[in-house]
MDTraj code that builds the backbone (N, CA, C; nanometers):
import mdtraj as md
import numpy as np

residues = "GLY GLU LYS VAL THR ALA ILE CYS GLY ASP GLY ARG ILE LEU THR ASN GLN VAL GLU ARG GLN ALA LEU LYS ASP CYS ASP LEU MET PHE VAL LEU LEU VAL SER ALA TRP ILE HIS LEU THR TRP ASP GLU TYR PRO TRP LYS LEU ILE LYS ALA TRP SER GLY ILE VAL ASN GLU VAL ALA ARG ALA ASN TYR SER MET LEU PHE ARG LEU SER ALA ARG GLY LYS MET GLU SER LEU GLY ARG ILE SER ASN LEU".split()
xyz = np.array([
    [3.4956, 36.0199, 13.7039],
    [3.4818, 35.9020, 13.7201],
    [3.4618, 35.8432, 13.5791],
    [3.3955, 35.7396, 13.6068],
    [3.3613, 35.6224, 13.5155],
    [3.2420, 35.6790, 13.4124],
    [3.2940, 35.6818, 13.3118],
    [3.2203, 35.7328, 13.2056],
    [3.1298, 35.6409, 13.1485],
    [2.9868, 35.6166, 13.1492],
    [2.8849, 35.5143, 13.0969],
    [2.8867, 35.4869, 12.9319],
    [2.9439, 35.3993, 12.8916],
    [2.9639, 35.3680, 12.6631],
    [2.8968, 35.3016, 12.6703],
    [2.8481, 35.2937, 12.5896],
    [2.7181, 35.2415, 12.4819],
    [2.8306, 35.2199, 12.3249],
    [2.8486, 35.0885, 12.2756],
    [2.9116, 35.0717, 12.1634],
    [2.7909, 34.9701, 12.0353],
    [2.7704, 35.0549, 11.9557],
    [2.6434, 34.9881, 11.8788],
    [2.6941, 34.9912, 11.7570],
    [2.6268, 34.8789, 11.6969],
    [2.6911, 34.8715, 11.5622],
    [2.5197, 34.9387, 11.4232],
    [2.4446, 34.9523, 11.5113],
    [2.2995, 34.9685, 11.4666],
    [2.2804, 35.1379, 11.4105],
    [2.3514, 35.2339, 11.3591],
    [2.2836, 35.3341, 11.3051],
    [2.1348, 35.3727, 11.3190],
    [2.1017, 35.3166, 11.2599],
    [1.9082, 35.3610, 11.2638],
    [1.8955, 35.4225, 11.4248],
    [1.8933, 35.3834, 11.5189],
    [1.9044, 35.4605, 11.6163],
    [1.9003, 35.6386, 11.6644],
    [1.9964, 35.6263, 11.5614],
    [2.0272, 35.7982, 11.5238],
    [1.9090, 35.8513, 11.4275],
    [1.8047, 35.7693, 11.3429],
    [1.7250, 35.8187, 11.2935],
    [1.5803, 35.7950, 11.3238],
    [1.5735, 35.6682, 11.4536],
    [1.4297, 35.6898, 11.5361],
    [1.4170, 35.7944, 11.6050],
    [1.2667, 35.8971, 11.6337],
    [1.2920, 35.9670, 11.6647],
    [1.3239, 35.9413, 11.8008],
    [1.2251, 35.8112, 11.8482],
    [1.2028, 35.7924, 11.9927],
    [1.3218, 35.7187, 12.0640],
    [1.4271, 35.6520, 11.9632],
    [1.5309, 35.5885, 11.9919],
    [1.6607, 35.7159, 12.0179],
    [1.6724, 35.7956, 11.9668],
    [1.7248, 35.8921, 11.9604],
    [1.6976, 35.9912, 12.0689],
    [1.6191, 35.9966, 12.1127],
    [1.5485, 36.0887, 12.2239],
    [1.5728, 35.9943, 12.3589],
    [1.5728, 35.8925, 12.3245],
    [1.6245, 35.7837, 12.4753],
    [1.7576, 35.7975, 12.5064],
    [1.8123, 35.7900, 12.3672],
    [1.9698, 35.8610, 12.3582],
    [2.0071, 35.9143, 12.4831],
    [1.9226, 36.0847, 12.4243],
    [1.9893, 36.2108, 12.4616],
    [1.9489, 36.1631, 12.6379],
    [1.8434, 36.1127, 12.6680],
    [1.8177, 36.0722, 12.8092],
    [1.8818, 36.0571, 12.8885],
    [1.9816, 35.9397, 12.8233],
    [2.0574, 35.8393, 12.8880],
    [2.1566, 35.8889, 12.9470],
    [2.2415, 36.0125, 12.8740],
    [2.3851, 36.1053, 12.9776],
    [2.5074, 35.9969, 12.9907],
    [2.5344, 35.9589, 12.8361],
    [2.6354, 35.8667, 12.8146],
    [2.7210, 35.8527, 12.7302],
    [2.8331, 35.7799, 12.6679],
    [2.8769, 35.7932, 12.5208],
    [2.8360, 35.6881, 12.4812],
    [2.8227, 35.7620, 12.3273],
    [2.7809, 35.6403, 12.2332],
    [2.8773, 35.6346, 12.0623],
    [2.9165, 35.5246, 12.0900],
    [3.0379, 35.4701, 11.9790],
    [2.9362, 35.3845, 11.8593],
    [2.9639, 35.4516, 11.7962],
    [2.8605, 35.3677, 11.6693],
    [2.9631, 35.3003, 11.5906],
    [2.9549, 35.1725, 11.5665],
    [3.0638, 35.1201, 11.4322],
    [2.9728, 35.1451, 11.3488],
    [3.1011, 35.1311, 11.2456],
    [3.0519, 35.2142, 11.0784],
    [2.9994, 35.0832, 11.0140],
    [2.9642, 35.0873, 10.9319],
    [2.8592, 34.9901, 10.8746],
    [2.9145, 34.8271, 10.8093],
    [3.0935, 34.9099, 10.7895],
    [3.2088, 34.8003, 10.7301],
    [3.2119, 34.6576, 10.8525],
    [3.1811, 34.7169, 10.9684],
    [3.1994, 34.6478, 11.0646],
    [3.1023, 34.5041, 11.0512],
    [3.0029, 34.5542, 10.9885],
    [2.9470, 34.3936, 10.9581],
    [2.9650, 34.3259, 10.8698],
    [3.0694, 34.3749, 10.7709],
    [3.1011, 34.3108, 10.6818],
    [3.2416, 34.1916, 10.7254],
    [3.3183, 34.2130, 10.8413],
    [3.4251, 34.1478, 10.9171],
    [3.3746, 34.0276, 10.9679],
    [3.4389, 33.9100, 10.9347],
    [3.4347, 33.7541, 10.9755],
    [3.4664, 33.7967, 11.0985],
    [3.3939, 33.6740, 11.1654],
    [3.4052, 33.6502, 11.2769],
    [3.5398, 33.6723, 11.3524],
    [3.6469, 33.6398, 11.2688],
    [3.7807, 33.6335, 11.3697],
    [3.8591, 33.7543, 11.3416],
    [3.8005, 33.8561, 11.2494],
    [3.8661, 34.0011, 11.2330],
    [3.8053, 34.1025, 11.3456],
    [3.6520, 34.0875, 11.3677],
    [3.5876, 34.1727, 11.4580],
    [3.6237, 34.2050, 11.6078],
    [3.6501, 34.0594, 11.7057],
    [3.7188, 34.1147, 11.7789],
    [3.8600, 34.1565, 11.8033],
    [3.9556, 34.1712, 11.7022],
    [4.0970, 34.1646, 11.7357],
    [4.1205, 34.2891, 11.6928],
    [3.9842, 34.3624, 11.5608],
    [3.9697, 34.5100, 11.5531],
    [3.9240, 34.5788, 11.6589],
    [3.8399, 34.5355, 11.7549],
    [3.7987, 34.6315, 11.8263],
    [3.8635, 34.6145, 11.9319],
    [3.9598, 34.4722, 12.0067],
    [4.0487, 34.5172, 12.0924],
    [4.1796, 34.6207, 12.0638],
    [4.2162, 34.5992, 11.9159],
    [4.3226, 34.7292, 11.8777],
    [4.2462, 34.8391, 11.8985],
    [4.1529, 34.8851, 11.8562],
    [4.1087, 34.9973, 11.8761],
    [4.0565, 35.0695, 12.0269],
    [4.0543, 34.9708, 12.1641],
    [4.0154, 35.0033, 12.2595],
    [4.0677, 35.1004, 12.3234],
    [4.2129, 35.1359, 12.2796],
    [4.2449, 35.2528, 12.3803],
    [4.2116, 35.3346, 12.3233],
    [4.2103, 35.3834, 12.2004],
    [4.2074, 35.4953, 12.0676],
    [4.0283, 35.5350, 12.1938],
    [3.9214, 35.4373, 12.1651],
    [3.7840, 35.4741, 12.2715],
    [3.8079, 35.5091, 12.4037],
    [3.8636, 35.4109, 12.4622],
    [3.8784, 35.4801, 12.6182],
    [3.9162, 35.6076, 12.5631],
    [4.0217, 35.6514, 12.5261],
    [4.1390, 35.8086, 12.5425],
    [4.0249, 35.8805, 12.4497],
    [3.9209, 35.8423, 12.3715],
    [3.8463, 35.9480, 12.3172],
    [3.7392, 35.9782, 12.3912],
    [3.6406, 35.8734, 12.5042],
    [3.5478, 35.8960, 12.5806],
    [3.5883, 35.9685, 12.7259],
    [3.7548, 35.9256, 12.6956],
    [3.8060, 36.0034, 12.8781],
    [3.8100, 36.1645, 12.8523],
    [3.8223, 36.1807, 12.7484],
    [3.8587, 36.3556, 12.6651],
    [3.7362, 36.4428, 12.7215],
    [3.6515, 36.3686, 12.6838],
    [3.5459, 36.4235, 12.6791],
    [3.4073, 36.4590, 12.8369],
    [3.4008, 36.5534, 12.7979],
    [3.3409, 36.6492, 12.8819],
    [3.1530, 36.6584, 12.9206],
    [3.1384, 36.5900, 12.7515],
    [2.9508, 36.5735, 12.7628],
    [2.9112, 36.4838, 12.7653],
    [2.8316, 36.4464, 12.6983],
    [2.7688, 36.2930, 12.6451],
    [2.8301, 36.3326, 12.5123],
    [2.8785, 36.2475, 12.4431],
    [2.9371, 36.2533, 12.3139],
    [2.8841, 36.0958, 12.2037],
    [2.8605, 36.1596, 12.0562],
    [2.8520, 36.0580, 11.9660],
    [2.9977, 36.0678, 11.9084],
    [3.0488, 35.9400, 11.8943],
    [3.1213, 35.8974, 11.8131],
    [3.1198, 35.7865, 11.7212],
    [3.1735, 35.7862, 11.6251],
    [3.2297, 35.7033, 11.4885],
    [3.3569, 35.6582, 11.4841],
    [3.3599, 35.4966, 11.4938],
    [3.4728, 35.4055, 11.4914],
    [3.4397, 35.3484, 11.3552],
    [3.5743, 35.3797, 11.2821],
    [3.5942, 35.3527, 11.1332],
    [3.6449, 35.1430, 11.1773],
    [3.6363, 35.0976, 11.0530],
    [3.6666, 34.9548, 11.0908],
    [3.8593, 34.9554, 11.1015],
    [3.9034, 35.0820, 11.0269],
    [4.0466, 35.0639, 11.0669],
    [4.0761, 35.1026, 11.2207],
    [3.9871, 35.1409, 11.3067],
    [3.9438, 35.1818, 11.3996],
    [4.0189, 35.3777, 11.4494],
    [3.9799, 35.4047, 11.3514],
    [4.0066, 35.5339, 11.4049],
    [3.9015, 35.5745, 11.4463],
    [3.8843, 35.6884, 11.5392],
    [3.7723, 35.7258, 11.5802],
    [3.7400, 35.8972, 11.5714],
    [3.6250, 35.9503, 11.5554],
    [3.5559, 36.0628, 11.4985],
    [3.4699, 36.1132, 11.6113],
    [3.4556, 36.2285, 11.6651],
    [3.3611, 36.2922, 11.6864],
    [3.2491, 36.3235, 11.6173],
    [3.1265, 36.3322, 11.6433],
    [3.0262, 36.3497, 11.5844],
    [2.9367, 36.4943, 11.6627],
    [3.0394, 36.4848, 11.7847],
    [2.9867, 36.5746, 11.8630],
    [2.9332, 36.5255, 11.9922],
    [2.8374, 36.6488, 12.0359],
    [2.7054, 36.6399, 12.1777],
    [2.5933, 36.6002, 12.1344],
    [2.5857, 36.4622, 12.2301],
    [2.4428, 36.4012, 12.1989],
    [2.2977, 36.4875, 12.1810],
    [2.3560, 36.5326, 12.2790],
    [2.2304, 36.7059, 12.3203],
    [2.1728, 36.7593, 12.1790],
    [2.2821, 36.7811, 12.0919],
    [2.2789, 36.8731, 11.9902],
    [2.2297, 36.7161, 11.8842],
    [2.1426, 36.6705, 11.8979],
    [2.1285, 36.5015, 11.7943],
    [1.9432, 36.5716, 11.7367],
])
top = md.Topology()
chain = top.add_chain()
for i, resn in enumerate(residues, 1):
    res = top.add_residue(resn, chain, resSeq=i)
    for name in ("N", "CA", "C"):
        top.add_atom(name, md.element.get_by_symbol(name[0]), res)
traj = md.Trajectory(xyz[None], top)
């Protein structure tokens, strides 16, 4: 089935205890955009995200558990492990 996936550019969710617990409780995939994304222009942002989209979809589809991923501004996906291990 479909996997609910959140894409977020605010990594502070991982350092705030309440937000981290909420993330664990949601049973979803979480893709964190690295801080370099905030330095992109409004013209660059959408095309880079669209270009990375197939990689996001493929990584999420392969995951068996709620996972945390990091997406570089160059479109490279990196698994940071299971959300339950945060």
